[in-house]
C-alpha positions as CSV (number, residue, x, y, z in Angstrom):
1,M,68.7,-48.5,60.8
2,Q,65.5,-46.5,59.2
3,A,66.5,-44.3,62.5
4,T,70.2,-43.5,61.7
5,I,69.0,-42.7,57.7
6,R,66.4,-40.4,58.9
7,A,69.2,-38.8,61.2
8,M,71.5,-38.3,58.1
9,D,69.1,-37.1,56.4
10,M,68.3,-34.5,59.2
11,L,71.9,-33.9,59.5
12,K,72.9,-33.4,56.1
13,T,75.4,-36.4,56.3
14,Y,76.2,-38.2,52.6
15,Y,76.3,-41.6,51.5
16,T,79.8,-42.2,49.9
17,S,78.0,-44.4,46.5
18,E,75.2,-44.0,44.7
19,E,74.2,-47.5,45.6
20,N,74.0,-46.8,49.2
21,E,71.6,-44.0,48.5
22,E,69.2,-45.9,46.8
23,S,69.7,-48.9,49.3
24,A,69.0,-46.4,51.8
25,Q,65.8,-45.3,50.3
26,M,64.7,-48.8,49.8
27,I,65.1,-49.3,53.8
28,K,62.9,-46.3,54.4
29,R,60.3,-48.0,52.6
30,V,60.0,-51.1,55.1
31,E,57.5,-50.9,57.5
32,V,59.3,-51.8,60.1
33,D,56.0,-52.8,62.4
34,K,55.1,-55.6,60.0
35,V,58.4,-57.1,59.9
36,T,59.1,-60.6,61.4
37,A,62.0,-61.6,59.5
38,L,64.4,-59.6,57.3
39,E,64.1,-60.9,53.5
40,R,67.5,-61.8,51.6
41,E,67.3,-58.7,49.5
42,Q,67.4,-56.3,52.4
43,V,70.0,-58.2,54.3
44,E,72.7,-57.0,52.2
45,P,72.0,-53.3,51.5
46,I,71.6,-53.1,55.1
47,K,75.1,-54.2,55.9
48,N,76.4,-52.5,53.2
49,L,74.9,-49.0,54.4
50,W,76.3,-50.1,58.2
51,E,79.6,-50.1,56.5
52,D,79.2,-46.8,54.5
53,P,81.4,-44.2,56.2
54,G,78.4,-41.6,56.1
55,I,76.6,-43.6,58.3
56,Q,79.2,-44.2,60.7
57,E,79.9,-40.7,61.3
58,C,75.7,-40.4,61.8
59,Y,75.7,-43.1,64.1
60,D,78.9,-41.4,66.1
61,R,77.2,-38.4,66.6
62,G,75.7,-40.7,69.6
63,S,73.6,-38.1,71.6
64,I,71.6,-37.1,68.3
65,S,71.0,-40.7,67.0
66,S,70.4,-41.6,70.5
67,Q,67.5,-38.8,70.7
68,I,66.2,-39.6,67.4
69,L,65.9,-43.3,68.4
70,L,64.3,-42.7,71.5
71,S,61.9,-40.4,69.9
72,T,60.8,-43.3,67.2
73,Q,60.5,-45.9,69.9
74,Q,58.6,-43.6,71.8
75,C,56.2,-43.0,68.5
76,H,55.8,-47.0,67.8
77,L,54.6,-47.2,71.7
78,R,52.0,-44.5,71.4
79,S,50.8,-46.0,68.2
């Protein structure tokens, strides 16, 4: 989800609600390398973000999303 949120920023794709914008900011602050399980307060925002048409539009731009995800994974592997 963080990779898609970052891609939205880069592609200037917009969320359909201010609530989803706030949720995206919260999810961006999660330190994914320290997460072993999602906390309850993270689950609903992620679900709502996934249903956001802006997120879906960004995800549907498969090649760009795949490149960002691959780049993110490679960065984590190098760390």
